[in-house]
C-alpha positions, 0 to 999 in steps of 0.5 A: 540710561535712556529708554527706547520706545517702539511706535506703531505708526499704523496704530497712531495714524492708521486711518489716515494711511488707509485713506491715502492708500485707498485714494491712490488705488481709486486714482490709478483705476480712474487713470487706467479707465480714462487713458483707454481710447474710446471705441469711436477713436479706436475705430477711427484709428483702424480706418486711418491705418486701412486707408493708408494701406489701401492708398499704397496697395491699390495701384493705378499706373500712369498712361492707362485708361480706366473704366469704372468697372475696374478694367483698363485699356492701353493704346498699342498702335493705330486703332489697336488697344490692349485691355485687362483688369486693374490692380483693385480687381485682382486683389479684391477678388483674389486668385482666379481659377479660370478666365473666359474670354471672347473668341478672336473675331467677336465684338465687345462693347464698352460698358457691357460684359467683356469677359468672365472670371471664375472663383470657386465655382462662382462667376464674376463678369467684367465690363469691357472698357472699349468697343471693337473687334477682338483680334488677339487673346493672351493664351498664356493667361488662359493656361496660367490664370495666376498671371492676373495676380502677378502682373495685371498691367503687364503679363496679365493683359487679357486681349487686344481689341481693334476699335474704329473710334479710339478717341470716342472710346477713350473719352469715356475712360478715366486717366491721370488725376481723374483716375486717382480721384476715382481710386480714392472714391473706391477706397471710401466705398471699401471703408464703408463696407468694412465698417458695416460688416465689422471686419475692419481688422480681419482684412489686414495682414500682419504687415499692415496690408489688406489680405489678397481676396478680402472680398470673401472676408467682408462678405463670406456668403455673398462676396460675389454680390459685393463684387458685382457692386464694385464692378458695376455688373449688378 
């Protein structure tokens, strides 16, 4: 009758098996480390996501003329021009508490203070995109400042201005491809600010779009100073 013998492979080749297992553990560890993206790559990916979101989030409709202080002008008839703030301003600053507009009959000058927005007891000036006499203000928006956020280019218009030299006024504003290029520069400025404050991720909602009023996230204590830089009123 044949005899059967039990062979303990770990007793005969224990060292070899331990070496193999150890090698695999080390290999898995280094693979895990090397597979992680470098911080610079992670940051670049966040930049890419934010830039893509901003390009869709910040609208500049055709037919409007834009001042680099982020106000717009729209020819209505003859020398009459309707004005307001652009989409960037209302989303960057968030919900407005009060709007202070010049009275009918007052004059505004292109590139100078045209009106003022109030946010949590802080005032932000907006430059007028045109020169002329105020002939009408939007009373609805005085009573309902939220219209600025709901439709900055439609129901959220601010006032109508009669200008004596419309051609000269519009010559100094941006439209078409020039406006789009300026919008891209605005996005670049935002990325730079978000990078310097390390708030790249916090400005994004779950849906991938920036949070409304995210100036306060980028600079909680001095967001109004940041706003003045973008709105050219500092």
